[in-house]
PyMOL commands that place a pseudoatom at each C-alpha (Angstrom):
pseudoatom trace, name=CA, resn=MET, resi=1, chain=A, elem=C, hetatm=0, pos=[17.593, -53.846, -97.915]
pseudoatom trace, name=CA, resn=VAL, resi=2, chain=A, elem=C, hetatm=0, pos=[17.233, -57.144, -99.729]
pseudoatom trace, name=CA, resn=ASP, resi=3, chain=A, elem=C, hetatm=0, pos=[20.580, -58.489, -101.164]
pseudoatom trace, name=CA, resn=PRO, resi=4, chain=A, elem=C, hetatm=0, pos=[20.256, -58.994, -104.842]
pseudoatom trace, name=CA, resn=LEU, resi=5, chain=A, elem=C, hetatm=0, pos=[21.574, -62.523, -105.057]
pseudoatom trace, name=CA, resn=THR, resi=6, chain=A, elem=C, hetatm=0, pos=[19.112, -63.627, -102.161]
pseudoatom trace, name=CA, resn=LEU, resi=7, chain=A, elem=C, hetatm=0, pos=[16.444, -61.961, -104.080]
pseudoatom trace, name=CA, resn=ALA, resi=8, chain=A, elem=C, hetatm=0, pos=[17.460, -63.799, -107.439]
pseudoatom trace, name=CA, resn=ALA, resi=9, chain=A, elem=C, hetatm=0, pos=[17.319, -67.088, -105.434]
pseudoatom trace, name=CA, resn=PHE, resi=10, chain=A, elem=C, hetatm=0, pos=[13.925, -66.261, -103.955]
pseudoatom trace, name=CA, resn=VAL, resi=11, chain=A, elem=C, hetatm=0, pos=[12.010, -65.342, -107.329]
pseudoatom trace, name=CA, resn=PRO, resi=12, chain=A, elem=C, hetatm=0, pos=[12.290, -68.814, -109.112]
pseudoatom trace, name=CA, resn=ALA, resi=13, chain=A, elem=C, hetatm=0, pos=[11.396, -70.265, -105.716]
pseudoatom trace, name=CA, resn=ALA, resi=14, chain=A, elem=C, hetatm=0, pos=[8.325, -68.292, -105.196]
pseudoatom trace, name=CA, resn=LEU, resi=15, chain=A, elem=C, hetatm=0, pos=[7.377, -68.814, -109.051]
pseudoatom trace, name=CA, resn=ALA, resi=16, chain=A, elem=C, hetatm=0, pos=[7.453, -72.567, -108.404]
pseudoatom trace, name=CA, resn=LEU, resi=17, chain=A, elem=C, hetatm=0, pos=[5.096, -72.176, -105.531]
pseudoatom trace, name=CA, resn=ASN, resi=18, chain=A, elem=C, hetatm=0, pos=[2.883, -69.975, -107.436]
pseudoatom trace, name=CA, resn=ILE, resi=19, chain=A, elem=C, hetatm=0, pos=[2.569, -72.296, -110.289]
pseudoatom trace, name=CA, resn=THR, resi=20, chain=A, elem=C, hetatm=0, pos=[1.867, -75.256, -107.962]
pseudoatom trace, name=CA, resn=PRO, resi=21, chain=A, elem=C, hetatm=0, pos=[-1.919, -75.749, -107.892]
pseudoatom trace, name=CA, resn=GLY, resi=22, chain=A, elem=C, hetatm=0, pos=[-3.254, -74.999, -104.592]
pseudoatom trace, name=CA, resn=ALA, resi=23, chain=A, elem=C, hetatm=0, pos=[-6.597, -73.678, -102.480]
pseudoatom trace, name=CA, resn=ASP, resi=24, chain=A, elem=C, hetatm=0, pos=[-6.059, -70.015, -104.239]
pseudoatom trace, name=CA, resn=MET, resi=25, chain=A, elem=C, hetatm=0, pos=[-5.830, -71.309, -107.780]
pseudoatom trace, name=CA, resn=LEU, resi=26, chain=A, elem=C, hetatm=0, pos=[-8.860, -73.479, -107.477]
pseudoatom trace, name=CA, resn=PHE, resi=27, chain=A, elem=C, hetatm=0, pos=[-10.746, -70.459, -106.031]
pseudoatom trace, name=CA, resn=CYS, resi=28, chain=A, elem=C, hetatm=0, pos=[-9.887, -68.208, -108.889]
pseudoatom trace, name=CA, resn=ILE, resi=29, chain=A, elem=C, hetatm=0, pos=[-10.668, -70.991, -111.551]
pseudoatom trace, name=CA, resn=GLY, resi=30, chain=A, elem=C, hetatm=0, pos=[-14.052, -71.592, -109.692]
pseudoatom trace, name=CA, resn=GLN, resi=31, chain=A, elem=C, hetatm=0, pos=[-14.799, -67.704, -109.908]
pseudoatom trace, name=CA, resn=GLY, resi=32, chain=A, elem=C, hetatm=0, pos=[-13.570, -67.790, -113.426]
pseudoatom trace, name=CA, resn=LEU, resi=33, chain=A, elem=C, hetatm=0, pos=[-16.093, -70.833, -114.521]
pseudoatom trace, name=CA, resn=ARG, resi=34, chain=A, elem=C, hetatm=0, pos=[-18.993, -69.060, -112.784]
pseudoatom trace, name=CA, resn=SER, resi=35, chain=A, elem=C, hetatm=0, pos=[-18.427, -65.409, -113.494]
pseudoatom trace, name=CA, resn=GLY, resi=36, chain=A, elem=C, hetatm=0, pos=[-15.718, -64.812, -116.097]
pseudoatom trace, name=CA, resn=ALA, resi=37, chain=A, elem=C, hetatm=0, pos=[-12.303, -63.438, -116.542]
pseudoatom trace, name=CA, resn=ARG, resi=38, chain=A, elem=C, hetatm=0, pos=[-13.076, -60.282, -114.584]
pseudoatom trace, name=CA, resn=ALA, resi=39, chain=A, elem=C, hetatm=0, pos=[-14.199, -62.133, -111.577]
pseudoatom trace, name=CA, resn=ALA, resi=40, chain=A, elem=C, hetatm=0, pos=[-11.154, -64.374, -111.885]
pseudoatom trace, name=CA, resn=TRP, resi=41, chain=A, elem=C, hetatm=0, pos=[-8.856, -61.229, -111.934]
pseudoatom trace, name=CA, resn=ALA, resi=42, chain=A, elem=C, hetatm=0, pos=[-10.523, -59.506, -109.125]
pseudoatom trace, name=CA, resn=ALA, resi=43, chain=A, elem=C, hetatm=0, pos=[-10.750, -62.836, -107.283]
pseudoatom trace, name=CA, resn=SER, resi=44, chain=A, elem=C, hetatm=0, pos=[-6.809, -63.215, -107.736]
pseudoatom trace, name=CA, resn=ALA, resi=45, chain=A, elem=C, hetatm=0, pos=[-6.170, -59.660, -106.523]
pseudoatom trace, name=CA, resn=GLY, resi=46, chain=A, elem=C, hetatm=0, pos=[-8.030, -60.345, -103.387]
pseudoatom trace, name=CA, resn=VAL, resi=47, chain=A, elem=C, hetatm=0, pos=[-5.892, -63.497, -102.880]
pseudoatom trace, name=CA, resn=ALA, resi=48, chain=A, elem=C, hetatm=0, pos=[-2.856, -61.448, -103.700]
pseudoatom trace, name=CA, resn=THR, resi=49, chain=A, elem=C, hetatm=0, pos=[-3.880, -58.848, -100.926]
pseudoatom trace, name=CA, resn=GLY, resi=50, chain=A, elem=C, hetatm=0, pos=[-4.486, -61.482, -98.535]
pseudoatom trace, name=CA, resn=GLY, resi=51, chain=A, elem=C, hetatm=0, pos=[-1.136, -62.870, -98.953]
pseudoatom trace, name=CA, resn=MET, resi=52, chain=A, elem=C, hetatm=0, pos=[0.530, -59.533, -98.408]
pseudoatom trace, name=CA, resn=VAL, resi=53, chain=A, elem=C, hetatm=0, pos=[-1.494, -59.189, -95.182]
pseudoatom trace, name=CA, resn=HIS, resi=54, chain=A, elem=C, hetatm=0, pos=[-0.127, -62.638, -93.847]
pseudoatom trace, name=CA, resn=VAL, resi=55, chain=A, elem=C, hetatm=0, pos=[3.433, -61.561, -95.020]
pseudoatom trace, name=CA, resn=LEU, resi=56, chain=A, elem=C, hetatm=0, pos=[3.197, -58.126, -93.281]
pseudoatom trace, name=CA, resn=VAL, resi=57, chain=A, elem=C, hetatm=0, pos=[1.549, -59.772, -90.047]
pseudoatom trace, name=CA, resn=ALA, resi=58, chain=A, elem=C, hetatm=0, pos=[4.335, -62.429, -90.156]
pseudoatom trace, name=CA, resn=GLY, resi=59, chain=A, elem=C, hetatm=0, pos=[7.091, -59.820, -90.656]
pseudoatom trace, name=CA, resn=ALA, resi=60, chain=A, elem=C, hetatm=0, pos=[5.786, -57.947, -87.380]
pseudoatom trace, name=CA, resn=GLY, resi=61, chain=A, elem=C, hetatm=0, pos=[5.728, -61.299, -85.486]
pseudoatom trace, name=CA, resn=LEU, resi=62, chain=A, elem=C, hetatm=0, pos=[2.270, -61.610, -84.704]
pseudoatom trace, name=CA, resn=SER, resi=63, chain=A, elem=C, hetatm=0, pos=[1.536, -64.843, -86.886]
pseudoatom trace, name=CA, resn=ALA, resi=64, chain=A, elem=C, hetatm=0, pos=[3.731, -66.853, -84.721]
pseudoatom trace, name=CA, resn=LEU, resi=65, chain=A, elem=C, hetatm=0, pos=[1.186, -66.398, -81.898]
pseudoatom trace, name=CA, resn=LEU, resi=66, chain=A, elem=C, hetatm=0, pos=[-1.549, -67.862, -84.110]
pseudoatom trace, name=CA, resn=ALA, resi=67, chain=A, elem=C, hetatm=0, pos=[0.789, -70.639, -85.132]
pseudoatom trace, name=CA, resn=ARG, resi=68, chain=A, elem=C, hetatm=0, pos=[1.253, -71.492, -81.399]
pseudoatom trace, name=CA, resn=TRP, resi=69, chain=A, elem=C, hetatm=0, pos=[-2.145, -71.122, -80.261]
pseudoatom trace, name=CA, resn=PRO, resi=70, chain=A, elem=C, hetatm=0, pos=[-4.442, -73.958, -81.440]
pseudoatom trace, name=CA, resn=VAL, resi=71, chain=A, elem=C, hetatm=0, pos=[-7.514, -72.308, -80.746]
pseudoatom trace, name=CA, resn=ALA, resi=72, chain=A, elem=C, hetatm=0, pos=[-7.109, -69.435, -82.549]
pseudoatom trace, name=CA, resn=PHE, resi=73, chain=A, elem=C, hetatm=0, pos=[-5.944, -71.413, -85.482]
pseudoatom trace, name=CA, resn=ASP, resi=74, chain=A, elem=C, hetatm=0, pos=[-8.930, -73.650, -85.394]
pseudoatom trace, name=CA, resn=ILE, resi=75, chain=A, elem=C, hetatm=0, pos=[-11.372, -70.486, -85.264]
pseudoatom trace, name=CA, resn=VAL, resi=76, chain=A, elem=C, hetatm=0, pos=[-9.883, -69.086, -88.293]
pseudoatom trace, name=CA, resn=ARG, resi=77, chain=A, elem=C, hetatm=0, pos=[-9.831, -72.291, -90.025]
pseudoatom trace, name=CA, resn=TRP, resi=78, chain=A, elem=C, hetatm=0, pos=[-13.713, -73.111, -89.313]
pseudoatom trace, name=CA, resn=VAL, resi=79, chain=A, elem=C, hetatm=0, pos=[-14.608, -69.508, -90.404]
pseudoatom trace, name=CA, resn=GLY, resi=80, chain=A, elem=C, hetatm=0, pos=[-12.990, -70.312, -93.596]
pseudoatom trace, name=CA, resn=VAL, resi=81, chain=A, elem=C, hetatm=0, pos=[-14.995, -73.641, -93.955]
pseudoatom trace, name=CA, resn=CYS, resi=82, chain=A, elem=C, hetatm=0, pos=[-18.225, -72.115, -93.250]
pseudoatom trace, name=CA, resn=TYR, resi=83, chain=A, elem=C, hetatm=0, pos=[-17.605, -69.102, -95.707]
pseudoatom trace, name=CA, resn=LEU, resi=84, chain=A, elem=C, hetatm=0, pos=[-16.644, -71.799, -98.474]
pseudoatom trace, name=CA, resn=ILE, resi=85, chain=A, elem=C, hetatm=0, pos=[-19.623, -73.659, -98.087]
pseudoatom trace, name=CA, resn=TRP, resi=86, chain=A, elem=C, hetatm=0, pos=[-21.470, -70.571, -98.197]
pseudoatom trace, name=CA, resn=LEU, resi=87, chain=A, elem=C, hetatm=0, pos=[-20.179, -69.424, -101.400]
pseudoatom trace, name=CA, resn=ALA, resi=88, chain=A, elem=C, hetatm=0, pos=[-20.970, -73.295, -102.775]
pseudoatom trace, name=CA, resn=PHE, resi=89, chain=A, elem=C, hetatm=0, pos=[-24.519, -72.951, -101.554]
pseudoatom trace, name=CA, resn=LYS, resi=90, chain=A, elem=C, hetatm=0, pos=[-24.860, -69.425, -103.290]
pseudoatom trace, name=CA, resn=ALA, resi=91, chain=A, elem=C, hetatm=0, pos=[-23.516, -70.925, -106.537]
pseudoatom trace, name=CA, resn=LEU, resi=92, chain=A, elem=C, hetatm=0, pos=[-26.274, -73.161, -106.447]
pseudoatom trace, name=CA, resn=ARG, resi=93, chain=A, elem=C, hetatm=0, pos=[-29.039, -70.956, -105.285]
pseudoatom trace, name=CA, resn=THR, resi=94, chain=A, elem=C, hetatm=0, pos=[-28.351, -68.081, -107.734]
pseudoatom trace, name=CA, resn=PRO, resi=95, chain=A, elem=C, hetatm=0, pos=[-30.195, -68.608, -111.031]
pseudoatom trace, name=CA, resn=ALA, resi=96, chain=A, elem=C, hetatm=0, pos=[-28.019, -68.730, -114.445]
pseudoatom trace, name=CA, resn=PRO, resi=97, chain=A, elem=C, hetatm=0, pos=[-30.296, -67.278, -116.948]
pseudoatom trace, name=CA, resn=ARG, resi=98, chain=A, elem=C, hetatm=0, pos=[-27.764, -67.258, -119.867]
pseudoatom trace, name=CA, resn=PRO, resi=99, chain=A, elem=C, hetatm=0, pos=[-26.432, -70.675, -121.002]
pseudoatom trace, name=CA, resn=GLU, resi=100, chain=A, elem=C, hetatm=0, pos=[-24.190, -69.157, -123.382]
pseudoatom trace, name=CA, resn=ALA, resi=101, chain=A, elem=C, hetatm=0, pos=[-22.043, -67.265, -120.836]
pseudoatom trace, name=CA, resn=PRO, resi=102, chain=A, elem=C, hetatm=0, pos=[-20.932, -67.315, -117.166]
pseudoatom trace, name=CA, resn=VAL, resi=103, chain=A, elem=C, hetatm=0, pos=[-23.096, -65.382, -114.805]
pseudoatom trace, name=CA, resn=PRO, resi=104, chain=A, elem=C, hetatm=0, pos=[-21.726, -61.964, -114.353]
pseudoatom trace, name=CA, resn=ALA, resi=105, chain=A, elem=C, hetatm=0, pos=[-20.512, -60.816, -111.000]
pseudoatom trace, name=CA, resn=ARG, resi=106, chain=A, elem=C, hetatm=0, pos=[-19.170, -57.462, -109.533]
pseudoatom trace, name=CA, resn=GLY, resi=107, chain=A, elem=C, hetatm=0, pos=[-15.351, -57.316, -109.340]
pseudoatom trace, name=CA, resn=SER, resi=108, chain=A, elem=C, hetatm=0, pos=[-15.702, -56.066, -105.637]
pseudoatom trace, name=CA, resn=ASP, resi=109, chain=A, elem=C, hetatm=0, pos=[-17.609, -59.060, -104.646]
pseudoatom trace, name=CA, resn=ALA, resi=110, chain=A, elem=C, hetatm=0, pos=[-15.068, -61.221, -106.235]
pseudoatom trace, name=CA, resn=PHE, resi=111, chain=A, elem=C, hetatm=0, pos=[-12.237, -59.241, -104.771]
pseudoatom trace, name=CA, resn=LEU, resi=112, chain=A, elem=C, hetatm=0, pos=[-13.475, -59.436, -101.369]
pseudoatom trace, name=CA, resn=SER, resi=113, chain=A, elem=C, hetatm=0, pos=[-14.280, -63.197, -101.484]
pseudoatom trace, name=CA, resn=GLY, resi=114, chain=A, elem=C, hetatm=0, pos=[-10.754, -63.848, -102.624]
pseudoatom trace, name=CA, resn=LEU, resi=115, chain=A, elem=C, hetatm=0, pos=[-9.686, -61.685, -99.836]
pseudoatom trace, name=CA, resn=PHE, resi=116, chain=A, elem=C, hetatm=0, pos=[-11.637, -63.521, -97.069]
pseudoatom trace, name=CA, resn=VAL, resi=117, chain=A, elem=C, hetatm=0, pos=[-10.766, -67.002, -98.302]
pseudoatom trace, name=CA, resn=ASN, resi=118, chain=A, elem=C, hetatm=0, pos=[-7.095, -66.347, -98.215]
pseudoatom trace, name=CA, resn=LEU, resi=119, chain=A, elem=C, hetatm=0, pos=[-7.276, -64.628, -94.973]
pseudoatom trace, name=CA, resn=THR, resi=120, chain=A, elem=C, hetatm=0, pos=[-9.168, -67.516, -93.325]
pseudoatom trace, name=CA, resn=ASN, resi=121, chain=A, elem=C, hetatm=0, pos=[-6.787, -70.240, -94.331]
pseudoatom trace, name=CA, resn=PRO, resi=122, chain=A, elem=C, hetatm=0, pos=[-4.331, -70.275, -91.507]
pseudoatom trace, name=CA, resn=LYS, resi=123, chain=A, elem=C, hetatm=0, pos=[-2.159, -72.762, -93.613]
pseudoatom trace, name=CA, resn=VAL, resi=124, chain=A, elem=C, hetatm=0, pos=[-0.847, -69.628, -95.356]
pseudoatom trace, name=CA, resn=ILE, resi=125, chain=A, elem=C, hetatm=0, pos=[0.114, -68.107, -92.068]
pseudoatom trace, name=CA, resn=LEU, resi=126, chain=A, elem=C, hetatm=0, pos=[2.324, -71.316, -91.212]
pseudoatom trace, name=CA, resn=PHE, resi=127, chain=A, elem=C, hetatm=0, pos=[3.557, -71.467, -94.722]
pseudoatom trace, name=CA, resn=VAL, resi=128, chain=A, elem=C, hetatm=0, pos=[4.744, -67.776, -94.706]
pseudoatom trace, name=CA, resn=LEU, resi=129, chain=A, elem=C, hetatm=0, pos=[6.282, -68.397, -91.170]
pseudoatom trace, name=CA, resn=ALA, resi=130, chain=A, elem=C, hetatm=0, pos=[8.238, -71.341, -92.740]
pseudoatom trace, name=CA, resn=PHE, resi=131, chain=A, elem=C, hetatm=0, pos=[9.191, -70.270, -96.275]
pseudoatom trace, name=CA, resn=ILE, resi=132, chain=A, elem=C, hetatm=0, pos=[10.067, -66.509, -96.104]
pseudoatom trace, name=CA, resn=PRO, resi=133, chain=A, elem=C, hetatm=0, pos=[12.293, -66.318, -93.182]
pseudoatom trace, name=CA, resn=GLN, resi=134, chain=A, elem=C, hetatm=0, pos=[14.595, -68.571, -94.891]
pseudoatom trace, name=CA, resn=PHE, resi=135, chain=A, elem=C, hetatm=0, pos=[15.511, -65.556, -97.151]
pseudoatom trace, name=CA, resn=VAL, resi=136, chain=A, elem=C, hetatm=0, pos=[15.543, -62.934, -94.282]
pseudoatom trace, name=CA, resn=SER, resi=137, chain=A, elem=C, hetatm=0, pos=[18.707, -61.684, -92.932]
pseudoatom trace, name=CA, resn=PRO, resi=138, chain=A, elem=C, hetatm=0, pos=[18.955, -59.474, -89.975]
pseudoatom trace, name=CA, resn=GLN, resi=139, chain=A, elem=C, hetatm=0, pos=[22.140, -57.872, -91.345]
pseudoatom trace, name=CA, resn=ALA, resi=140, chain=A, elem=C, hetatm=0, pos=[20.365, -56.732, -94.583]
pseudoatom trace, name=CA, resn=GLY, resi=141, chain=A, elem=C, hetatm=0, pos=[18.106, -54.164, -92.671]
pseudoatom trace, name=CA, resn=PRO, resi=142, chain=A, elem=C, hetatm=0, pos=[14.807, -53.922, -91.279]
pseudoatom trace, name=CA, resn=VAL, resi=143, chain=A, elem=C, hetatm=0, pos=[13.227, -57.483, -91.142]
pseudoatom trace, name=CA, resn=ILE, resi=144, chain=A, elem=C, hetatm=0, pos=[9.713, -56.077, -91.815]
pseudoatom trace, name=CA, resn=LEU, resi=145, chain=A, elem=C, hetatm=0, pos=[10.984, -54.593, -94.877]
pseudoatom trace, name=CA, resn=GLN, resi=146, chain=A, elem=C, hetatm=0, pos=[12.503, -57.546, -96.177]
pseudoatom trace, name=CA, resn=PHE, resi=147, chain=A, elem=C, hetatm=0, pos=[9.340, -59.646, -95.625]
pseudoatom trace, name=CA, resn=ALA, resi=148, chain=A, elem=C, hetatm=0, pos=[7.458, -56.788, -97.579]
pseudoatom trace, name=CA, resn=VAL, resi=149, chain=A, elem=C, hetatm=0, pos=[9.766, -57.081, -100.565]
pseudoatom trace, name=CA, resn=PHE, resi=150, chain=A, elem=C, hetatm=0, pos=[9.456, -61.088, -100.538]
pseudoatom trace, name=CA, resn=GLY, resi=151, chain=A, elem=C, hetatm=0, pos=[5.867, -60.882, -99.982]
pseudoatom trace, name=CA, resn=LEU, resi=152, chain=A, elem=C, hetatm=0, pos=[5.329, -58.659, -102.902]
pseudoatom trace, name=CA, resn=VAL, resi=153, chain=A, elem=C, hetatm=0, pos=[7.184, -60.755, -105.211]
pseudoatom trace, name=CA, resn=LEU, resi=154, chain=A, elem=C, hetatm=0, pos=[5.153, -63.667, -103.921]
pseudoatom trace, name=CA, resn=SER, resi=155, chain=A, elem=C, hetatm=0, pos=[1.945, -61.902, -104.281]
pseudoatom trace, name=CA, resn=LEU, resi=156, chain=A, elem=C, hetatm=0, pos=[2.430, -60.477, -107.662]
pseudoatom trace, name=CA, resn=GLY, resi=157, chain=A, elem=C, hetatm=0, pos=[3.487, -63.642, -109.114]
pseudoatom trace, name=CA, resn=GLY, resi=158, chain=A, elem=C, hetatm=0, pos=[0.388, -65.500, -107.511]
pseudoatom trace, name=CA, resn=PHE, resi=159, chain=A, elem=C, hetatm=0, pos=[-1.666, -62.487, -108.858]
pseudoatom trace, name=CA, resn=VAL, resi=160, chain=A, elem=C, hetatm=0, pos=[-0.647, -63.176, -112.352]
pseudoatom trace, name=CA, resn=ILE, resi=161, chain=A, elem=C, hetatm=0, pos=[-0.765, -67.029, -112.471]
pseudoatom trace, name=CA, resn=ASN, resi=162, chain=A, elem=C, hetatm=0, pos=[-4.089, -67.517, -110.562]
pseudoatom trace, name=CA, resn=GLY, resi=163, chain=A, elem=C, hetatm=0, pos=[-5.532, -64.840, -112.603]
pseudoatom trace, name=CA, resn=ALA, resi=164, chain=A, elem=C, hetatm=0, pos=[-4.451, -66.492, -115.788]
pseudoatom trace, name=CA, resn=ALA, resi=165, chain=A, elem=C, hetatm=0, pos=[-5.919, -69.706, -114.587]
pseudoatom trace, name=CA, resn=GLY, resi=166, chain=A, elem=C, hetatm=0, pos=[-9.153, -68.152, -113.891]
pseudoatom trace, name=CA, resn=MET, resi=167, chain=A, elem=C, hetatm=0, pos=[-9.216, -66.477, -117.339]
pseudoatom trace, name=CA, resn=TRP, resi=168, chain=A, elem=C, hetatm=0, pos=[-8.746, -69.570, -118.937]
pseudoatom trace, name=CA, resn=ALA, resi=169, chain=A, elem=C, hetatm=0, pos=[-11.351, -71.257, -116.898]
pseudoatom trace, name=CA, resn=GLY, resi=170, chain=A, elem=C, hetatm=0, pos=[-13.735, -68.251, -117.959]
pseudoatom trace, name=CA, resn=SER, resi=171, chain=A, elem=C, hetatm=0, pos=[-12.966, -68.924, -121.477]
pseudoatom trace, name=CA, resn=LEU, resi=172, chain=A, elem=C, hetatm=0, pos=[-13.679, -72.466, -121.123]
pseudoatom trace, name=CA, resn=GLY, resi=173, chain=A, elem=C, hetatm=0, pos=[-16.875, -71.939, -119.321]
pseudoatom trace, name=CA, resn=GLN, resi=174, chain=A, elem=C, hetatm=0, pos=[-18.222, -70.086, -122.269]
pseudoatom trace, name=CA, resn=ARG, resi=175, chain=A, elem=C, hetatm=0, pos=[-17.960, -73.205, -124.406]
pseudoatom trace, name=CA, resn=VAL, resi=176, chain=A, elem=C, hetatm=0, pos=[-19.130, -75.858, -121.855]
pseudoatom trace, name=CA, resn=ALA, resi=177, chain=A, elem=C, hetatm=0, pos=[-22.171, -77.658, -123.037]
pseudoatom trace, name=CA, resn=GLY, resi=178, chain=A, elem=C, hetatm=0, pos=[-25.344, -77.725, -121.334]
pseudoatom trace, name=CA, resn=GLY, resi=179, chain=A, elem=C, hetatm=0, pos=[-25.309, -74.217, -119.941]
pseudoatom trace, name=CA, resn=SER, resi=180, chain=A, elem=C, hetatm=0, pos=[-24.275, -72.226, -117.051]
pseudoatom trace, name=CA, resn=ARG, resi=181, chain=A, elem=C, hetatm=0, pos=[-26.097, -74.585, -114.582]
pseudoatom trace, name=CA, resn=LEU, resi=182, chain=A, elem=C, hetatm=0, pos=[-23.374, -77.099, -115.135]
pseudoatom trace, name=CA, resn=LEU, resi=183, chain=A, elem=C, hetatm=0, pos=[-20.855, -74.121, -114.294]
pseudoatom trace, name=CA, resn=ASP, resi=184, chain=A, elem=C, hetatm=0, pos=[-22.912, -73.676, -111.220]
pseudoatom trace, name=CA, resn=TYR, resi=185, chain=A, elem=C, hetatm=0, pos=[-22.423, -77.279, -110.152]
pseudoatom trace, name=CA, resn=ILE, resi=186, chain=A, elem=C, hetatm=0, pos=[-18.648, -77.379, -111.177]
pseudoatom trace, name=CA, resn=THR, resi=187, chain=A, elem=C, hetatm=0, pos=[-18.046, -74.076, -109.200]
pseudoatom trace, name=CA, resn=ALA, resi=188, chain=A, elem=C, hetatm=0, pos=[-20.063, -75.300, -105.937]
pseudoatom trace, name=CA, resn=GLY, resi=189, chain=A, elem=C, hetatm=0, pos=[-18.087, -78.636, -106.166]
pseudoatom trace, name=CA, resn=LEU, resi=190, chain=A, elem=C, hetatm=0, pos=[-14.736, -76.799, -106.120]
pseudoatom trace, name=CA, resn=PHE, resi=191, chain=A, elem=C, hetatm=0, pos=[-15.764, -74.592, -103.238]
pseudoatom trace, name=CA, resn=THR, resi=192, chain=A, elem=C, hetatm=0, pos=[-17.220, -77.660, -101.311]
pseudoatom trace, name=CA, resn=ALA, resi=193, chain=A, elem=C, hetatm=0, pos=[-13.703, -79.473, -102.209]
pseudoatom trace, name=CA, resn=LEU, resi=194, chain=A, elem=C, hetatm=0, pos=[-11.947, -76.434, -100.666]
pseudoatom trace, name=CA, resn=ALA, resi=195, chain=A, elem=C, hetatm=0, pos=[-13.985, -76.342, -97.830]
pseudoatom trace, name=CA, resn=LEU, resi=196, chain=A, elem=C, hetatm=0, pos=[-13.424, -80.044, -96.962]
pseudoatom trace, name=CA, resn=ARG, resi=197, chain=A, elem=C, hetatm=0, pos=[-9.708, -79.640, -97.525]
pseudoatom trace, name=CA, resn=LEU, resi=198, chain=A, elem=C, hetatm=0, pos=[-9.690, -76.927, -94.993]
pseudoatom trace, name=CA, resn=ALA, resi=199, chain=A, elem=C, hetatm=0, pos=[-11.693, -78.916, -92.401]
pseudoatom trace, name=CA, resn=ILE, resi=200, chain=A, elem=C, hetatm=0, pos=[-9.404, -81.597, -92.404]
pseudoatom trace, name=CA, resn=LEU, resi=201, chain=A, elem=C, hetatm=0, pos=[-6.365, -79.251, -92.287]
pseudoatom trace, name=CA, resn=GLU, resi=202, chain=A, elem=C, hetatm=0, pos=[-3.482, -79.959, -89.660]
pseudoatom trace, name=CA, resn=ARG, resi=203, chain=A, elem=C, hetatm=0, pos=[-1.344, -77.542, -88.125]
pseudoatom trace, name=CA, resn=SER, resi=204, chain=A, elem=C, hetatm=0, pos=[1.820, -79.360, -88.860]
for i in range(1, 204): cmd.bond("trace and resi %d" % i, "trace and resi %d" % (i + 1))
show_as sticks, trace
zoom trace
């Protein structure tokens, strides 16, 4: 099992990383601007679930293969780029009939979008491989269980912080002058920026 002192050292480090603005937070902010707090929390849950998948795969030793195989890395990366561009196009294409409120979206759609965006970001894989093993000790028990505990802490913190950021964006979106078409352009711009960021991503 995870040593309590090690876990106590991991928690503030994980929270510091969660608070740092990144692709996941920007995605949840975009969902909040576009579709409100419910979609933001659902997207954050999808991102957190994707993070747990990455952690468990890393704990099983499979992510190391992807990290060492550039072709697989690029395939995952470009799938993510294409998906983000499609989300940006969808944000512009979908009409926004009510200027006083964000465009509603099903929670399941936002969840799946957050899950897919996270899973197709290979940088998360490399991050997990570089960060979590620093706190893992073979003497403390099964490595996969330690990865699961650390991943759960990281994912829960990310869920709360990213969801709160998206909820704030949703409340802000309700007060934006000029109607929800402006929100569509802002959201599309965020998704496009994330796609460009992922497109120029380097493995190292």
